[in-house]
C-alpha positions as CSV (number, residue, x, y, z in Angstrom):
1,M,-10.2,-1.3,20.3
2,S,-10.6,-3.8,17.5
3,E,-14.0,-5.5,16.9
4,F,-14.5,-8.9,15.5
5,P,-16.7,-9.3,12.4
6,K,-20.3,-10.2,13.4
7,S,-19.9,-13.6,11.6
8,A,-17.0,-14.5,13.8
9,V,-18.9,-13.6,16.9
10,E,-21.9,-15.6,15.7
11,Q,-19.6,-18.6,14.9
12,T,-18.1,-18.4,18.4
13,V,-21.5,-18.4,20.0
14,E,-22.6,-21.3,17.9
15,I,-19.4,-23.3,18.8
16,E,-19.9,-22.5,22.5
17,S,-23.5,-23.8,22.3
18,L,-22.3,-27.0,20.5
19,V,-19.6,-27.6,23.1
20,S,-22.2,-27.0,25.9
21,E,-24.5,-29.6,24.3
22,A,-21.6,-32.0,23.9
23,L,-20.6,-31.7,27.5
24,E,-24.2,-32.3,28.6
25,V,-24.4,-35.5,26.5
26,L,-21.0,-36.6,27.9
27,D,-22.3,-36.1,31.4
28,Q,-25.3,-38.2,30.6
29,I,-23.1,-40.9,29.2
30,R,-20.8,-40.8,32.2
31,Y,-23.8,-41.2,34.5
32,S,-25.1,-44.1,32.5
33,L,-21.8,-45.8,32.5
34,K,-21.4,-45.3,36.3
35,T,-24.9,-46.7,36.8
36,L,-24.1,-49.7,34.6
37,E,-20.9,-50.3,36.4
38,D,-22.6,-50.2,39.8
39,R,-25.3,-52.7,38.5
40,L,-22.6,-55.0,37.2
41,K,-20.7,-54.9,40.5
42,A,-23.9,-55.6,42.4
43,A,-24.7,-58.6,40.1
44,Q,-21.2,-59.9,40.4
45,A,-21.4,-59.6,44.2
46,Q,-24.7,-61.4,44.3
47,S,-23.5,-64.2,42.0
48,R,-20.5,-64.7,44.4
49,S,-22.8,-65.0,47.3
50,G,-25.1,-67.4,45.5
51,A,-28.1,-65.0,45.6
52,A,-30.4,-64.6,42.6
53,P,-29.7,-61.3,40.6
54,A,-32.1,-58.5,41.4
55,G,-34.4,-57.1,38.8
56,G,-34.8,-60.3,36.8
57,A,-34.5,-60.3,33.0
58,D,-34.4,-56.8,31.4
């Protein structure tokens, strides 16, 4: 059974950690974009109906 050098194992662990962090950030971005899309759709629907936009100026 061959064994990887410790540095390669450490590098793999570090890469896995970075990928995990990147996936978490991408998930947060996806959630933010979905929330923004929902808010824009709601504002568009309200403007079509002639209602004032909810939330006022941000």
